[in-house]
Structure formats: structure tokens, C-alpha cells
C-alpha positions in Angstrom: 21.7 -8.7 30.1 21.3 -11.2 33.0 24.3 -13.5 33.5 24.1 -16.9 35.3 27.0 -18.6 37.0 28.8 -20.9 34.5 29.0 -24.5 35.5 31.4 -27.2 34.2 28.9 -29.7 33.1 31.1 -31.8 30.8 34.8 -31.4 31.3 37.1 -33.0 28.7 40.5 -34.7 28.8 43.3 -33.0 26.9 43.1 -35.7 24.2 39.3 -35.4 23.8 39.4 -31.6 23.8 42.1 -31.5 21.1 40.2 -33.9 18.9 37.1 -31.7 19.2 39.2 -28.7 18.4 40.8 -30.1 15.3 37.6 -31.9 14.1 35.7 -28.6 14.2 38.5 -26.7 12.3 39.5 -29.5 10.0 39.7 -27.3 6.9 40.9 -24.1 8.5 43.9 -22.8 6.6 45.4 -19.4 5.9 45.3 -17.8 2.5 48.6 -17.5 0.5 50.7 -14.6 -0.6 53.9 -14.1 -2.7 56.9 -12.5 -1.1 60.5 -11.8 -2.0 62.6 -14.7 -0.7 64.7 -12.3 1.4 61.5 -11.2 3.2 60.2 -14.7 3.9 62.1 -15.6 7.1 60.0 -17.7 9.4 57.2 -18.1 6.8 55.7 -21.4 5.6 56.0 -22.4 2.0 52.6 -22.9 0.3 54.1 -24.1 -2.9 57.4 -26.1 -3.4 60.5 -24.0 -4.1 62.3 -25.3 -7.3 65.8 -24.1 -8.1 66.0 -21.9 -11.3 69.8 -21.7 -11.3 72.7 -24.0 -10.5 75.1 -23.0 -7.7 77.8 -22.3 -8.6 76.6 -21.5 -12.1 80.2 -21.7 -13.4 83.3 -23.6 -12.5 85.0 -21.6 -9.7 88.3 -21.6 -8.0 88.1 -23.0 -4.5 91.6 -21.7 -3.5 94.1 -18.9 -4.4 96.7 -20.0 -6.8 97.1 -20.9 -10.5 94.5 -22.4 -12.8 95.9 -25.2 -15.0 94.9 -28.0 -17.3 95.7 -31.0 -15.0 97.3 -33.1 -17.7 100.0 -30.5 -18.1 101.2 -31.2 -14.5 101.5 -34.9 -14.9 105.0 -36.2 -14.2 106.0 -33.4 -11.8 107.9 -34.6 -8.8 110.5 -33.5 -6.2 113.3 -34.9 -8.3 111.8 -33.7 -11.7 109.9 -30.5 -11.1 107.9 -28.9 -13.9 107.9 -25.3 -15.0 104.7 -23.6 -16.1 104.6 -20.2 -17.9 102.1 -17.8 -16.5 99.7 -16.7 -19.3 100.4 -19.8 -21.3 100.4 -22.9 -19.2 98.9 -21.4 -16.0 96.8 -18.4 -14.9 96.8 -16.6 -11.6 93.4 -17.0 -10.0 91.7 -16.0 -6.7 89.1 -18.0 -4.7 85.7 -17.7 -6.2 86.8 -16.5 -9.6 85.7 -18.1 -12.9 88.1 -20.8 -14.1 89.8 -19.8 -17.4 88.8 -21.7 -20.5 90.8 -24.9 -20.9 91.6 -25.3 -17.2 90.2 -27.8 -14.8 92.3 -27.6 -11.6 93.9 -25.1 -9.2 97.3 -25.4 -7.6 97.5 -23.6 -4.3 99.9 -20.6 -4.2 101.8 -22.1 -1.2 102.7 -25.2 -3.4 104.4 -23.0 -6.0 108.0 -22.0 -6.5 107.9 -18.7 -8.3 110.8 -17.7 -10.6 111.4 -15.1 -13.3 113.0 -16.3 -16.5 113.5 -15.0 -20.0 112.0 -17.2 -22.6 113.0 -17.8 -26.2 111.4 -15.2 -28.5 108.6 -16.2 -30.8 107.6 -14.2 -33.8 107.0 -11.3 -31.5 109.7 -9.4 -29.7 111.6 -11.2 -27.0 109.8 -10.7 -23.7 110.3 -11.8 -20.0 107.5 -14.0 -18.6 106.9 -15.3 -15.2 107.6 -19.0 -14.6 106.3 -21.1 -11.7 107.7 -24.4 -10.7 105.7 -27.3 -9.3 107.0 -30.5 -7.6 103.8 -32.6 -7.7 101.0 -33.2 -10.2 97.4 -32.2 -9.6 94.2 -34.1 -10.7 91.2 -32.8 -12.7 88.9 -30.6 -10.6 91.1 -30.4 -7.6 90.5 -27.2 -5.6 87.6 -26.3 -8.0 84.0 -25.8 -7.2 82.2 -27.5 -10.1 79.2 -26.0 -11.7 76.2 -27.3 -9.8 78.2 -28.7 -6.9 75.7 -27.3 -4.4 72.5 -26.8 -6.3 71.4 -28.1 -9.7 68.7 -26.1 -11.6 65.2 -27.7 -11.4 66.0 -29.6 -8.2 63.6 -29.4 -5.3 65.0 -27.0 -2.7 62.1 -27.2 -0.3 58.7 -28.9 -0.4 55.5 -27.1 0.6 55.1 -26.9 4.4 58.8 -26.1 4.9 59.6 -23.2 7.3 62.0 -20.6 5.8 65.1 -20.3 8.0 68.1 -18.0 7.5 69.9 -21.0 5.8 66.9 -21.4 3.5 67.2 -17.9 2.3 70.8 -18.5 1.3 69.7 -21.6 -0.6 66.8 -19.9 -2.3 68.9 -16.9 -3.5 71.7 -19.2 -4.6 69.2 -21.3 -6.6 67.7 -18.2 -8.3 64.4 -18.4 -6.4 63.8 -14.8 -5.6 60.1 -15.0 -4.8 58.2 -17.6 -3.0 54.5 -18.4 -2.3 53.9 -18.6 1.5 51.0 -19.0 3.9 49.7 -15.7 5.2 50.3 -15.1 8.9 47.2 -15.8 10.9 45.8 -12.6 12.4 45.2 -12.9 16.1 43.2 -10.5 18.2 43.9 -10.5 22.0 41.1 -9.0 24.2 42.1 -8.6 27.8 39.1 -8.4 30.2 38.8 -7.6 33.9 37.9 -4.5 35.9 41.1 -5.1 38.0 43.5 -4.9 35.0 45.9 -2.1 34.1 48.2 -2.0 31.1 52.0 -1.9 31.8 52.0 1.6 30.2 49.4 2.9 32.7 51.1 1.2 35.6 54.4 2.8 34.6 52.7 6.2 34.4 50.5 6.3 37.4 51.4 3.3 39.5 49.1 0.7 41.0 46.2 1.0 43.5 45.2 -1.8 45.9 43.5 -4.5 43.8 45.1 -3.5 40.5 46.6 -6.2 38.4 49.1 -5.5 35.6 48.0 -7.2 32.3 51.0 -9.3 31.4 49.0 -12.1 29.7 48.3 -10.0 26.6 52.0 -9.5 26.0 52.9 -13.1 26.7 50.2 -14.5 24.4 51.1 -11.9 21.7 54.8 -13.0 21.8 53.8 -16.7 21.8 51.5 -16.0 18.8 54.5 -14.5 16.9 56.7 -17.4 17.9 54.1 -19.7 16.2 54.0 -17.7 13.0 51.1 -15.3 13.6 50.7 -11.6 13.9 48.6 -10.0 16.6 46.7 -6.9 17.7 45.9 -5.9 21.3 42.4 -4.6 22.1 42.1 -2.0 24.9 41.4 -3.6 28.3 37.7 -4.1 28.7 36.1 -3.9 32.1 33.8 -6.7 33.3 30.8 -5.8 31.1 29.0 -8.5 29.1 27.6 -6.1 26.4 30.9 -4.3 25.8 32.8 -7.6 25.5 30.2 -9.1 23.2 30.3 -6.1 20.8 34.1 -6.2 20.7 34.1 -10.0 19.8 31.3 -9.6 17.3 33.3 -7.0 15.2 36.6 -8.9 15.6 35.1 -12.2 14.3 34.8 -10.6 10.9 38.4 -9.4 10.7 40.6 -11.9 12.4 41.6 -15.5 12.1 41.6 -16.3 15.8 40.5 -14.5 19.0 41.6 -14.8 22.6 39.4 -13.5 25.3 41.7 -13.3 28.4 40.0 -13.7 31.7 36.4 -14.6 32.4 36.6 -18.3 31.3 35.9 -19.8 34.7 32.5 -20.4 36.5 32.0 -17.1 38.3 29.1 -14.7 37.8 31.6 -12.2 36.3 33.1 -14.7 33.9 31.7 -13.6 30.5 33.7 -15.6 27.9 31.2 -18.5 27.7 28.0 -16.4 27.4 29.7 -14.2 24.7 30.8 -17.2 22.6 27.4 -18.9 23.1 25.5 -15.7 22.1 27.5 -15.2 18.9 28.3 -18.7 17.9 28.9 -22.1 19.6 30.9 -23.4 22.5 32.6 -26.7 22.0 34.5 -27.3 25.2 34.3 -25.6 28.6 36.8 -27.0 31.1 39.7 -29.4 30.4 41.1 -31.9 32.9 44.5 -30.3 33.2 46.2 -28.3 35.9 47.0 -25.5 35.4 44.6 -24.4 32.7 41.4 -26.2 33.7 39.0 -23.2 33.0 40.0 -23.1 29.2 37.1 -22.9 26.8 36.8 -22.6 23.1 34.2 -22.4 20.4 33.5 -20.9 17.0 32.1 -17.6 15.8 31.7 -16.9 12.1 33.8 -19.9 11.3 36.9 -18.8 13.3 38.2 -20.2 16.6 37.6 -18.2 19.7 39.4 -19.1 23.0 38.4 -18.2 26.5 41.9 -18.1 28.1 42.2 -18.4 31.9 43.5 -15.3 33.7 46.2 -16.9 35.7 49.5 -16.4 33.8 50.7 -20.0 33.9 47.2 -21.3 33.1 47.1 -19.0 30.1 50.5 -20.2 28.8 49.6 -23.9 29.2 46.2 -23.3 27.5 47.9 -21.6 24.6 50.6 -24.2 24.1 48.3 -27.1 24.3 45.5 -25.8 22.1 46.0 -22.5 20.3 49.6 -23.1 19.3 49.0 -26.4 17.4 46.0 -24.9 15.7 48.0 -21.9 14.5 50.6 -24.3 13.1 47.9 -26.4 11.4 46.4 -23.2 9.8 49.9 -22.6 8.2 50.4 -26.2 7.0 52.8 -27.1 9.8 52.7 -30.3 11.9 50.6 -29.4 15.0 52.9 -31.6 17.1 55.9 -29.4 16.4 58.2 -28.8 19.4 61.2 -26.7 20.1 64.7 -27.9 19.4 66.1 -30.6 21.7 69.3 -32.6 22.3 69.1 -36.3 21.6 71.4 -39.4 21.4 72.0 -40.5 17.8 74.0 -43.3 16.2 76.0 -42.7 13.0 75.2 -45.1 10.2 78.9 -45.3 9.3 82.3 -44.3 10.8 82.9 -40.6 10.6 86.5 -39.3 10.6 87.5 -35.9 11.9 90.7 -33.9 12.1 92.4 -33.5 15.5 92.8 -30.0 16.7 89.4 -28.7 15.3 86.0 -28.8 16.9 83.7 -29.8 14.1 80.1 -29.0 13.6 79.0 -32.0 11.6 75.7 -31.6 9.7 73.7 -34.9 9.6 70.3 -36.2 8.6 68.4 -38.1 11.3 66.0 -41.0 11.0 64.1 -42.9 13.7 64.6 -46.6 12.8 63.8 -49.4 15.3 63.7 -46.9 18.2 67.1 -45.6 17.4 68.1 -42.2 15.9 70.3 -43.0 13.0 72.6 -40.2 11.8 73.7 -39.9 8.1 76.6 -37.5 7.5 76.0 -34.7 5.0 78.8 -33.3 2.8 81.3 -31.1 4.7 81.9 -28.5 2.0 81.9 -25.0 3.5 80.3 -23.6 0.3 77.3 -25.9 0.4 74.4 -24.1 2.0 72.2 -27.1 1.5 74.1 -29.1 4.1 72.4 -26.9 6.6 69.0 -26.7 5.0 68.9 -30.5 4.7 70.3 -31.2 8.1 68.2 -32.6 10.9 70.8 -32.1 13.5 74.4 -31.0 14.2 76.9 -33.2 16.0 79.7 -31.3 17.6 82.9 -33.4 17.4 85.5 -32.2 20.1 88.9 -31.1 19.0 90.6 -34.0 20.8 88.6 -36.7 19.0 89.6 -38.2 15.7 86.1 -39.2 14.8 83.0 -41.3 15.6 82.7 -45.1 15.2 79.8 -46.6 13.4 76.9 -47.1 15.9 78.6 -45.1 18.7 76.1 -43.1 20.6 76.7 -39.3 20.6 74.8 -36.2 21.4 73.2 -34.2 18.6 71.5 -30.8 18.6 68.2 -31.3 16.7 67.4 -28.7 14.1 64.1 -30.4 13.3 61.9 -31.5 16.1 61.8 -35.1 17.4 58.2 -35.4 16.3 59.1 -34.4 12.7 62.0 -36.9 12.7 59.7 -39.7 14.1 57.3 -39.0 11.3 60.0 -38.9 8.6 60.4 -41.8 6.2 64.1 -42.5 5.6 64.8 -43.6 2.0 68.4 -44.7 1.2 69.5 -46.0 -2.1 69.4 -45.1 -5.8 68.6 -41.6 -6.8 65.4 -40.8 -8.8 63.8 -37.4 -9.4 60.4 -38.8 -8.5 61.5 -39.0 -4.8 61.4 -35.1 -4.8 57.9 -35.2 -6.1 56.9 -37.9 -3.6 58.4 -35.8 -0.7 56.3 -32.8 -1.7 53.1 -34.8 -2.5 53.2 -36.6 0.9 53.4 -33.1 2.5 50.4 -32.1 0.4 48.2 -35.0 1.3 49.3 -35.9 4.9 50.0 -33.5 7.7 53.3 -34.1 9.5 54.7 -37.0 7.6 57.9 -36.2 5.6 60.4 -38.1 3.4 64.1 -37.7 3.5 66.2 -39.4 0.8 70.0 -40.1 0.8 71.6 -41.2 -2.5 74.2 -43.9 -2.1 73.3 -46.2 -5.0 71.1 -49.3 -5.2 73.6 -51.6 -3.5 74.1 -49.0 -0.8 70.3 -49.0 -0.2 70.3 -52.8 0.3 73.2 -52.5 2.7 71.4 -49.8 4.6 68.5 -52.3 5.0 70.9 -54.9 6.2 72.3 -52.5 8.8 68.8 -51.5 9.8 69.5 -47.9 8.9 66.4 -47.0 6.8 62.8 -47.6 6.3 62.9 -48.0 2.5 65.5 -48.5 -0.2 65.3 -47.3 -3.8 66.7 -49.9 -6.2 67.0 -50.7 -9.9 69.5 -53.5 -10.0 69.5 -55.4 -13.3 70.0 -59.2 -13.4 72.0 -59.7 -16.6 71.0 -63.4 -16.7 67.2 -63.1 -16.9 66.6 -59.3 -17.3 64.7 -59.0 -14.0 65.2 -56.2 -11.5 66.2 -56.4 -7.8 64.8 -59.8 -6.9 68.1 -61.8 -7.4 70.0 -59.2 -5.5 67.5 -59.3 -2.6 67.9 -63.0 -2.4 71.6 -62.8 -2.5 72.3 -59.9 -0.1 69.3 -59.9 2.2 68.7 -63.7 2.6 67.5 -63.3 6.2 65.4 -60.2 5.7 61.6 -60.2 5.2 61.1 -57.5 2.6 58.4 -56.3 0.1 59.3 -55.1 -3.4 56.9 -52.4 -4.6 57.2 -50.7 -8.0 57.5 -46.9 -7.9 58.0 -46.2 -11.6 59.2 -47.5 -14.9 61.7 -45.1 -16.4 63.9 -44.5 -19.5 67.6 -44.7 -19.0 70.0 -43.5 -21.7 72.8 -41.3 -22.6 72.4 -37.7 -21.5 74.2 -35.5 -24.2 74.6 -31.9 -25.0 71.8 -30.0 -26.8 72.0 -30.6 -30.5 74.4 -33.5 -30.1 77.4 -31.6 -31.4 79.7 -34.6 -31.1 77.3 -36.7 -33.2 77.0 -39.4 -30.5 74.9 -42.4 -31.5 75.5 -44.8 -28.6 77.7 -46.2 -25.9 80.0 -47.8 -28.4 81.1 -44.3 -29.6 83.0 -43.9 -26.3 85.4 -46.7 -26.9 88.8 -45.3 -27.5 90.1 -46.4 -30.9 93.5 -45.1 -30.0 95.1 -44.4 -26.6 95.7 -40.8 -27.8 92.0 -40.4 -28.7 90.6 -37.8 -26.2 87.6 -36.7 -28.2 84.8 -38.2 -26.0 84.6 -38.0 -22.2 82.1 -40.0 -20.1 80.8 -39.2 -16.6 80.0 -42.3 -14.6 77.9 -43.1 -11.5 79.4 -44.3 -8.3 80.2 -48.0 -7.7 77.1 -49.9 -6.5 74.7 -47.6 -8.2 72.1 -49.4 -10.4 73.0 -47.1 -13.3 76.7 -48.1 -12.9 75.7 -51.8 -13.0 73.6 -51.2 -16.1 76.5 -49.4 -17.8 78.9 -52.2 -16.9 76.4 -54.7 -18.3 76.1 -52.8 -21.5 79.9 -52.5 -21.9 80.3 -56.2 -21.4 77.7 -56.9 -24.0 79.5 -54.6 -26.4 82.9 -56.1 -25.6 84.3 -52.8 -24.3 86.6 -52.7 -21.3 86.2 -50.0 -18.7 89.8 -48.9 -19.3 88.7 -48.1 -22.9 86.3 -45.4 -21.7 87.7 -42.0 -21.0 86.2 -40.8 -17.7 85.0 -44.2 -16.5 86.5 -43.4 -13.1 84.9 -40.0 -12.8 81.8 -40.5 -10.6 78.7 -38.6 -9.6 76.0 -39.6 -7.1 72.7 -38.4 -8.8 71.2 -38.3 -12.3 71.0 -34.5 -12.0 74.7 -34.3 -11.2 75.4 -36.3 -14.3 73.2 -34.0 -16.3 74.9 -30.8 -15.0 78.3 -32.4 -15.8 77.2 -32.6 -19.4 75.6 -29.2 -19.3 78.8 -27.6 -18.0 80.9 -29.5 -20.6 82.8 -31.4 -18.0 81.8 -34.5 -19.9 80.3 -35.3 -23.3 77.8 -37.8 -22.0 76.7 -39.9 -19.0 74.1 -42.6 -18.4 71.0 -41.3 -16.6 67.3 -40.9 -16.7 65.4 -38.9 -19.4 63.8 -36.7 -16.7 67.2 -35.3 -15.8 68.1 -34.6 -19.4 64.7 -32.9 -20.0 65.0 -30.8 -16.8 68.2 -29.2 -18.1 67.1 -29.0 -21.7 69.7 -31.6 -22.8 69.4 -34.3 -25.5 68.8 -37.9 -24.7 69.6 -41.2 -26.5 67.4 -44.1 -25.0 69.2 -47.2 -23.9 66.7 -49.1 -21.8 63.4 -48.8 -20.0 64.0 -50.1 -16.5 62.1 -50.8 -13.3 62.7 -48.6 -10.2 61.4 -50.3 -7.1 61.1 -49.6 -3.4 62.5 -52.3 -1.1 60.6 -52.2 2.2 61.4 -54.3 5.3 58.3 -56.2 6.5 58.5 -54.6 10.0 57.9 -51.2 8.5 55.5 -52.1 5.8 52.3 -51.7 7.9 53.5 -48.6 9.8 51.3 -45.5 9.4 54.0 -43.5 7.6 55.0 -46.2 5.1 51.3 -46.9 4.4 50.9 -43.1 3.7 53.8 -43.4 1.3 52.2 -46.4 -0.5 48.8 -44.7 -0.6 50.3 -41.5 -2.0 52.1 -43.2 -4.9 48.8 -44.7 -6.1 47.0 -41.3 -6.3 46.3 -39.8 -9.7 47.8 -36.5 -8.5 51.2 -38.1 -7.8 51.1 -40.1 -11.1 50.3 -37.1 -13.2 53.1 -35.1 -11.6 55.6 -37.9 -12.3 54.6 -38.4 -15.9 54.9 -34.7 -16.5 58.6 -35.0 -15.7 59.0 -37.1 -18.9 60.5 -40.5 -19.4 58.3 -42.2 -16.8 55.5 -44.7 -16.8 53.3 -45.2 -13.8 51.3 -48.2 -15.1 52.9 -50.5 -12.5 53.2 -47.9 -9.8 52.2 -49.3 -6.4 52.2 -53.0 -7.6 53.8 -55.5 -5.3 56.5 -57.2 -7.4 57.9 -59.6 -4.9 57.8 -60.8 -1.2 60.8 -62.6 0.2 58.6 -64.6 2.7 
């Protein structure tokens, strides 16, 4: 075959060349496969991972000591210590063990005074029992890991498109997700060409002659391919022969997902990459205006991408990182702009305290708001694997520092790339299960854009907007005067902010109760204590400032019930699912929450109200690309059908603009 000298007739800028590349491989994605979760390290989820188990799935001791019913310790003091009989009033327990029936707190062993004493005989023979003495009371659930403290069954652990990390495997196993559906690894074939090349094995065995060049590019590109989630095979080095190279590429194009022809991409008479691709398919770009890497070329053969990679090592690496790497990521459902971890300056959204004498690795979420990186602290619990899987960064607080002030700039080590953080929509405010669906659906319909939600209650969301710490706030604040939602609160607490109020869902709020309603609960009024000694019904509340808490207070006032007349009024949780798991684990008899949470854990539900759950969006973010993607996503039939399948939701008003404050 006669070969003419290749000429760069139409060189492209990097931006133009990338657009051509991605436009021509727009729908190119890998197939999927199912794996054991423990074998999925580094793989990309093709379907969302939903927890099947709560973690812990029982109430567990968090310390070594004795398990007690907290009320039996009330009244203990230095002056008036209390004695507890082991086996009757208290039970020895080790960290991680199941709490005995009827106990709800652990007193650490170092806080005990252990004595042996004979006790009065009962109807059995007199026996000697161990007695421990305490000098201070404990409170319910102190030093106890409550059921569902870390993970609640049916919650979204990871949306599709998430890369499985070592932390992720811990969360998956803890949540009972033992198999996951992932993208198959792209199969890459690397074909080194050049009569001057020798493999490193051959060079090791027989040395080099004058003019010999060791083929290092194949190994480097193979390692880079693995780093970007692919697996690779190496073809034997092919001498400069057009027909031999053509036949190798022809066969490979039927078996692999991507091909690299190394060498021969320039304009010389012995550069065969362009004629090979032209003969078997189509060349899209030959020559890019970058240095190093100018001779790069790429095209398509049998629907797969084929790259002509320059032979100079640095050029080969630059060409790979600029073009092949992002395409490999896209094929696996990953943001093509992904970058390696970096260190960045962040500002905590609130003051963070820390103990002197200990260097702390604080896990935080990060959001790019108004050109600042805002850090929100995650729970510090050492048993909570999700504080790492949810974290965007780690702030290292030195041992000689007591904490970080709100707004103080500090260094953070980014776990997620800056590009991911910049494309993440930060939602702070009231918890709702549809936010998990929204996070996954955005990943399904829009490459690169993500959603991160922090649950601090509706009022907390409005305050986050006031502090310019989020893009969107979730809110369902009821106005007891006119029955409207959110508008009066926006006018009162955000008088100087231009905001949009957009409906996300209408949802059923009510009492979440045990399956079969064993306590025969009919409504909120059943929780009023008729007698101070009445301990039959225990309520689990939401935190102050939550819309559900405001609704509960409104209902109590309408019924003429004082908070002090509700057992458990002061016991708080931060999400509807946490309320549901408190009922499931018998820590409470009921709590106010959404129907979807009750349904998810197979609990019963007594409707109280159908309420409006809205998104409060500052005007300066409303027309940004990522917020517009969010607004477009919630109006799709796919999203609406997934939401309604949860139960207790209506999407008839979803996407409607309810109010503008300007």
C-alpha cells in the first residue's frame, strides 16, 4: 500500500477538539454487571444503592459498663449515692453488645463504685449479689448507639454515578447491600508501533542497540487507563508496516471499547495512524493546538473511539489526560471534568468547637456559594461510616486549637474534586425523602451536576439563605393564621432577600405508629398525660425550627395541650426516617412525620394534614445552570412517577412558582 505524507490541514483548538470528540461519542456508555459489594472498589454505580438494613440494627452499648433503665438512676448524687443490684437493676455490658430488654443507658465502668453485699432473702435461698454504687444520674440513651443511628433501612446510600471507595464498601455492607450494579470497565487495547521500539523485558534480557528505544508509553498509558477505571491489554510491538497495523486495528475494533495506536500520529511518511483509521473508519481530528501533544489524532472505527497517540512520552500523557481520560470517565457515567484531590480554602458555616490536645480530622460537606467554599460539619461519631462517604473534604484541626470560628478561612483536603463541588447544588433545610430521589434523578439526566442536602429544619434553611450558605432551602412552614406555607416566614425572616418559592411536592404528614397499632392510638390527643404517673405513650419529636415541629406545636395549641403534658416532647430527631426508626425500634410509640417514611419501614400511619413542601431559591441562583437543571428535573414525568411511588405524595403542583418576593 502506498502511503503519502500526512499534512495538518485543519488543526483544532483543545476546546473544539473536545467538542468534536464528545459530540461523536455522545451515547457511548459501558454495559453493566452485578458484583459483590466487597469486589466493587473503584467501580461506578449504574443503579442507586438503597440500604436494606439499619445500622446498627439493634440498640448497642457504646461503652463498657452497666446497662440500666435511666429512671432508676435519678436522684443519685455525691451526697446521696444510689446502689444498684447487678442482675436486677443493672447488667454488665461490653461495647457493641445488645442492650438488655428494659434498659436505655450505659454507665461507664470508671464511674462505678463496686461493692459486694448480702441482700435480704426472697422466697429463694439467701444469696450474695454484687452491688454497684453511682454518684450521678444518667439520661436515656447516654452511651448507647441507637438502632439506625448511622443508616436507616431504605435510605439512599449512594446515587448512580457514585464511585465506590473503601468507605463506601463499609457503608454498603453495614446497610445490607451485598451486591451492586456497576458499569463494566472499558476495555482498552494499546498498540505500540515503531521499528525502533523494544519492550522493557527485551531490553532487560538483551540490552539496547544504537537507535533502540524502550517502549515506556504502553505501560504509562495502561496505568493511566486503570487509574481512570478501565482495564487494558498490550499488543506486541508492531514494526512500521501499514498492512500489519491495519489488520491489528481491524480485529481489535470488534473486541475493545477504545484503542490507542502509539506512535505514527504525526505527518511523516512512516506515520501510519491516520491512514489506518481513514481506511477502516473516519478521522475526526488530526492535530490539536497544544504543546506538547500537537500530533494527536482521533476517529471512529466500528463505533468505537480510536486514538493516534504521539510517541513522545510527555505528549502521550497530555493527549491521554486531555481527551482519552474524560471520555473513559463519561463512558462509565462519571463527570468528564473530574480531577484529582486538591487542597482548598473553605469557610465553616458555623462555629466548630474542638478539644485541646487532639488533632481532629473533621469531616465536612462543601458547597461553592458566591465564589466561596462553605463547609458544613458532619456528625463526629466514630461509628458512623457515612460521615466519610458523605464528606466532601476533611479539615485537620491542630491539637493546640480549640476550634474554628464561623466564616474563618481554613485549609481543607478535598475528597471530591473541585469541579464536582462547583457543580453541586447545596440544599439546606427541612428533610424530605424526595430529595434522595431528586439527587439520583439529576445524576440520571445530567452529567456532572449533583445535589447535597443537609437537614437542619425549615427555619435552619431560611437562616442558611440569610447567611448565604446554600443555593436552595427546603421548607414547609405553616402559617397558623391563614393556613398558607412559607410565604409569611420569608417576608418576616428574609425581608431583604429576593427569593423564588417553587413547589416540590404536596405530602401527607401524620403520626407514624407501630405496625398493627398495638397501643390503639387514634390521634395526637392520645399523647396528653391524664396523670403525671401515666407513662404509657411516648412521643418522638423533631428538632426546634423544623417545619414538622412547628406543625406539631400548632396542633397541640389547637387541642389545648401543653408541651409539658407530652412524654418525649423534648426527645428530638433530625429526619422523618429517624423518627420512623425510633418507632420501629420501640424507642417511642409515635412521632409526627411523612407517610413515605412510615411506608418505607412498613409502619402504620394516621394522617394529620396534607402540607406544601417548597424550595426557597435566592434570585441570584435561580437562573444558574445547575439550579435550572434541578427545576427541569422536578417537572419530568420520570421524577414525578418515582416520587409518587414512595406513597403519600402528590406532584400536581410540582414545579409551580408559588411566590416571588420581588
